[in-house]
TORDOTOR-228643 format. One line per 3 residues: number of its first residue (from 0); their letters; for each residue x, y, z of N, C-alpha, C, O, CB. Coordinates in Angstrom, 1 decimal. Glycine has a CB too. Layout:
<nodes>
NUM	A	X:Y:Z:X:Y:Z:X:Y:Z:X:Y:Z:X:Y:Z | ...
</nodes>
This chain:
<nodes>
0	XXX	-97.1:-58.2:256.5:-97.5:-59.3:257.4:-97.6:-58.7:258.8:-96.7:-58.1:259.3:-96.5:-60.5:257.3 | -98.7:-59.0:259.4:-99.0:-58.5:260.8:-98.2:-59.4:261.7:-98.2:-60.6:261.7:-100.5:-58.6:261.1 | -97.4:-58.7:262.6:-96.6:-59.5:263.6:-97.4:-60.5:264.4:-96.9:-61.5:264.8:-95.9:-58.6:264.6
3	XXX	-98.7:-60.3:264.6:-99.5:-61.3:265.3:-99.7:-62.6:264.5:-100.1:-63.6:265.1:-100.9:-60.6:265.6 | -99.5:-62.5:263.2:-99.7:-63.7:262.3:-98.4:-64.5:262.2:-98.4:-65.6:261.6:-100.1:-63.2:261.0 | -97.3:-64.1:262.7:-96.0:-64.7:262.5:-96.0:-66.2:263.0:-95.3:-67.0:262.4:-94.9:-64.0:263.3
6	XXX	-96.7:-66.5:264.1:-96.8:-67.9:264.6:-97.5:-68.8:263.6:-97.4:-70.0:263.8:-97.5:-67.9:265.9 | -98.1:-68.3:262.6:-98.8:-69.2:261.6:-97.8:-69.7:260.6:-98.2:-70.6:259.8:-99.9:-68.4:260.9 | -96.6:-69.2:260.6:-95.6:-69.6:259.6:-94.4:-70.3:260.2:-94.1:-70.1:261.4:-95.1:-68.4:258.8
9	XXX	-93.7:-71.2:259.4:-92.5:-71.9:259.9:-91.5:-71.8:258.8:-91.8:-71.9:257.6:-92.9:-73.3:260.3 | -90.2:-71.8:259.2:-89.1:-71.9:258.3:-88.8:-73.4:258.1:-88.7:-74.1:259.1:-87.8:-71.1:258.8 | -88.7:-73.8:256.8:-88.5:-75.2:256.5:-87.2:-75.4:255.7:-86.9:-74.5:254.8:-89.7:-75.8:255.7
12	XXX	-86.5:-76.4:256.0:-85.3:-76.9:255.2:-85.8:-77.9:254.2:-86.3:-78.9:254.6:-84.2:-77.5:256.2 | -85.6:-77.6:252.9:-86.1:-78.4:251.9:-85.0:-78.9:251.0:-84.2:-78.0:250.5:-87.2:-77.7:251.0 | -84.9:-80.2:250.7:-83.9:-80.7:249.8:-84.6:-81.3:248.6:-85.6:-81.9:248.7:-83.0:-81.9:250.5
15	XXX	-84.1:-80.9:247.4:-84.7:-81.3:246.2:-83.7:-81.3:245.0:-82.5:-81.2:245.2:-85.9:-80.5:245.9 | -84.3:-81.3:243.9:-83.5:-81.3:242.6:-84.3:-80.8:241.5:-85.6:-80.9:241.5:-82.8:-82.6:242.3 | -83.7:-80.4:240.4:-84.5:-80.0:239.2:-85.0:-81.3:238.6:-84.4:-82.4:238.7:-83.6:-79.3:238.2
18	XXX	-86.2:-81.2:238.0:-86.7:-82.4:237.4:-88.2:-82.4:237.3:-88.8:-83.3:236.7:-86.3:-83.6:238.1 | -88.8:-81.4:237.8:-90.3:-81.2:237.6:-90.6:-80.8:236.2:-89.8:-80.7:235.4:-90.9:-80.3:238.7 | -91.9:-80.5:236.0:-92.3:-80.0:234.7:-91.5:-78.8:234.2:-91.4:-77.8:235.0:-93.8:-79.7:234.7
21	XXX	-90.9:-78.8:233.1:-90.1:-77.7:232.6:-88.8:-77.6:233.3:-88.2:-76.5:233.2:-90.9:-76.5:232.7 | -88.4:-78.6:234.0:-87.1:-78.5:234.7:-87.2:-77.8:236.0:-86.2:-77.4:236.6:-86.1:-77.9:233.9 | -88.4:-77.6:236.5:-88.6:-76.8:237.8:-88.1:-77.6:238.9:-88.0:-78.8:239.0:-90.1:-76.5:238.0
24	XXX	-87.6:-76.8:239.9:-87.1:-77.4:241.1:-88.2:-78.1:241.9:-89.3:-77.6:242.0:-86.4:-76.3:242.1 | -87.9:-79.3:242.4:-88.9:-80.1:243.0:-88.4:-80.6:244.4:-87.4:-81.3:244.5:-89.3:-81.4:242.1 | -89.0:-80.2:245.4:-88.7:-80.6:246.8:-89.0:-82.0:247.0:-90.1:-82.5:246.7:-89.3:-79.7:247.8
27	XXX	-88.1:-82.8:247.7:-88.3:-84.2:248.0:-88.4:-84.5:249.5:-89.1:-85.3:249.9:-87.1:-85.0:247.4 | -87.6:-83.7:250.2:-87.6:-83.9:251.7:-87.7:-82.5:252.4:-87.1:-81.6:252.0:-86.2:-84.6:252.2 | -88.6:-82.5:253.3:-88.9:-81.2:254.0:-88.9:-81.4:255.5:-89.5:-82.4:256.0:-90.2:-80.6:253.5
30	XXX	-88.3:-80.5:256.2:-88.5:-80.6:257.7:-88.5:-79.1:258.2:-87.9:-78.2:257.7:-87.3:-81.4:258.3 | -89.2:-79.0:259.3:-89.3:-77.7:259.9:-88.1:-77.4:260.7:-87.6:-78.3:261.4:-90.6:-77.6:260.9 | -87.5:-76.2:260.6:-86.3:-75.8:261.3:-86.7:-75.4:262.7:-87.7:-74.6:262.9:-85.5:-74.6:260.5
33	XXX	-86.1:-75.9:263.7:-86.4:-75.6:265.1:-86.0:-74.2:265.5:-85.2:-73.6:264.8:-85.7:-76.6:266.0 | -86.7:-73.7:266.5:-86.5:-72.3:266.9:-85.0:-72.1:267.4:-84.5:-71.0:267.2:-87.4:-72.0:268.1 | -84.4:-73.1:267.9:-83.0:-73.0:268.4:-82.0:-73.2:267.3:-80.8:-73.0:267.6:-82.8:-73.9:269.6
36	XXX	-82.4:-73.7:266.1:-81.4:-74.0:265.1:-81.0:-72.7:264.3:-81.7:-71.7:264.3:-82.0:-75.0:264.1 | -79.8:-72.7:263.8:-79.3:-71.6:263.0:-79.2:-72.0:261.5:-78.3:-72.8:261.1:-77.9:-71.2:263.5 | -80.1:-71.5:260.7:-80.2:-71.9:259.3:-78.9:-71.7:258.5:-78.5:-72.6:257.7:-81.2:-71.1:258.6
39	XXX	-78.1:-70.6:258.7:-76.9:-70.4:258.0:-75.8:-71.4:258.4:-75.0:-71.9:257.6:-76.4:-69.0:258.2 | -75.8:-71.8:259.7:-74.9:-72.8:260.2:-75.3:-74.2:259.6:-74.4:-75.0:259.2:-74.9:-72.9:261.7 | -76.6:-74.5:259.5:-77.0:-75.7:258.9:-76.6:-75.8:257.4:-76.1:-76.9:257.0:-78.6:-75.9:258.9
42	XXX	-76.7:-74.7:256.7:-76.3:-74.7:255.3:-74.8:-74.9:255.2:-74.4:-75.5:254.2:-76.7:-73.3:254.7 | -74.0:-74.3:256.1:-72.6:-74.4:256.0:-72.1:-75.8:256.3:-71.2:-76.3:255.7:-71.9:-73.4:256.9 | -72.7:-76.5:257.3:-72.2:-77.8:257.8:-72.7:-79.0:257.0:-72.1:-80.0:257.0:-72.6:-77.9:259.2
45	XXX	-73.9:-78.9:256.4:-74.4:-80.0:255.7:-74.7:-79.7:254.3:-75.5:-78.8:254.0:-75.7:-80.5:256.4 | -74.0:-80.4:253.4:-74.2:-80.2:251.9:-74.9:-81.4:251.3:-74.6:-82.5:251.6:-72.8:-79.9:251.2 | -75.9:-81.2:250.5:-76.6:-82.3:249.8:-75.7:-83.0:248.8:-74.6:-82.5:248.4:-77.8:-81.8:249.1
48	XXX	-76.0:-84.2:248.5:-75.2:-85.0:247.5:-75.3:-84.3:246.2:-76.1:-83.5:245.9:-75.8:-86.5:247.5 | -74.4:-84.8:245.3:-74.3:-84.2:243.9:-75.7:-84.4:243.2:-76.3:-85.5:243.3:-73.2:-84.9:243.1 | -76.1:-83.4:242.5:-77.4:-83.4:241.8:-78.6:-82.9:242.7:-79.6:-82.7:242.1:-77.6:-84.8:241.4
51	XXX	-78.3:-82.8:244.0:-79.4:-82.3:244.9:-79.0:-80.9:245.3:-77.9:-80.5:245.3:-79.5:-83.2:246.1 | -80.0:-80.2:245.8:-79.7:-78.8:246.4:-80.7:-78.6:247.5:-81.6:-79.4:247.7:-79.9:-77.7:245.3 | -80.4:-77.6:248.3:-81.2:-77.3:249.5:-81.7:-75.8:249.4:-81.0:-75.0:248.8:-80.4:-77.5:250.8
54	XXX	-82.8:-75.6:249.9:-83.3:-74.2:250.1:-84.2:-74.1:251.3:-84.7:-75.1:251.7:-84.0:-73.7:248.8 | -84.3:-72.9:251.8:-85.2:-72.7:252.9:-86.5:-72.0:252.4:-86.4:-71.1:251.5:-84.5:-71.8:254.0 | -87.6:-72.5:252.9:-88.9:-72.0:252.4:-89.7:-71.6:253.7:-89.6:-72.3:254.7:-89.6:-73.0:251.6
57	XXX	-90.5:-70.7:253.5:-91.5:-70.3:254.6:-92.8:-70.9:254.2:-93.4:-70.7:253.1:-91.6:-68.7:254.8 | -93.3:-71.8:255.1:-94.6:-72.5:254.9:-95.6:-72.2:256.0:-95.2:-71.8:257.1:-94.4:-74.0:254.8 | -96.8:-72.3:255.7:-97.9:-72.1:256.7:-97.9:-73.4:257.6:-97.8:-74.5:257.1:-99.3:-71.9:256.1
60	XXX	-97.9:-73.2:258.9:-97.9:-74.3:259.8:-99.1:-75.2:259.6:-99.0:-76.4:259.7:-98.0:-73.8:261.3 | -100.3:-74.7:259.2:-101.5:-75.5:259.0:-101.2:-76.4:257.8:-101.7:-77.6:257.8:-102.7:-74.6:258.8 | -100.5:-76.0:256.8:-100.2:-76.9:255.7:-99.2:-78.0:256.1:-99.4:-79.1:255.6:-99.6:-76.1:254.5
63	XXX	-98.2:-77.7:256.9:-97.3:-78.7:257.4:-98.0:-79.7:258.2:-97.8:-80.9:258.1:-96.2:-78.0:258.3 | -99.0:-79.3:259.1:-99.7:-80.2:259.9:-100.6:-81.1:259.0:-100.7:-82.3:259.3:-100.6:-79.5:261.0 | -101.2:-80.5:258.0:-102.1:-81.3:257.1:-101.3:-82.4:256.4:-101.7:-83.5:256.2:-102.8:-80.4:256.1
66	XXX	-100.1:-82.0:255.9:-99.2:-82.9:255.2:-98.7:-84.0:256.1:-98.7:-85.2:255.7:-98.0:-82.2:254.6 | -98.4:-83.7:257.4:-98.0:-84.7:258.4:-99.2:-85.7:258.6:-98.9:-86.9:258.7:-97.6:-84.1:259.7 | -100.4:-85.2:258.8:-101.5:-86.1:259.0:-101.8:-87.0:257.8:-102.1:-88.2:258.0:-102.8:-85.2:259.3
69	XXX	-101.6:-86.5:256.6:-101.8:-87.2:255.4:-100.7:-88.3:255.3:-101.0:-89.5:254.9:-101.7:-86.3:254.1 | -99.5:-88.0:255.6:-98.4:-88.9:255.5:-98.5:-90.1:256.6:-98.0:-91.2:256.3:-97.0:-88.2:255.7 | -99.1:-89.8:257.7:-99.2:-90.8:258.8:-100.3:-91.7:258.6:-100.4:-92.7:259.3:-99.2:-90.1:260.1
72	X	-101.2:-91.4:257.7:-102.4:-92.3:257.5:-102.3:-93.2:256.3:-103.1:-94.0:256.1:-103.7:-91.5:257.3
</nodes>
């Protein structure tokens, strides 16, 4: 990955659970982690409810913006 392309990506905090096709993990709630946030501290301080899990994913910012636009319309 070219360092010039780093701004095209964002770290996201995703909460989900198994249950997709074949028992695949399925994200239900997603939010972009802010630049000043500390992901490991977030993980330590906030635990999902039983049956749910959290993971961090790297997403393209253009995909996040497209999803936000779709959700707001």
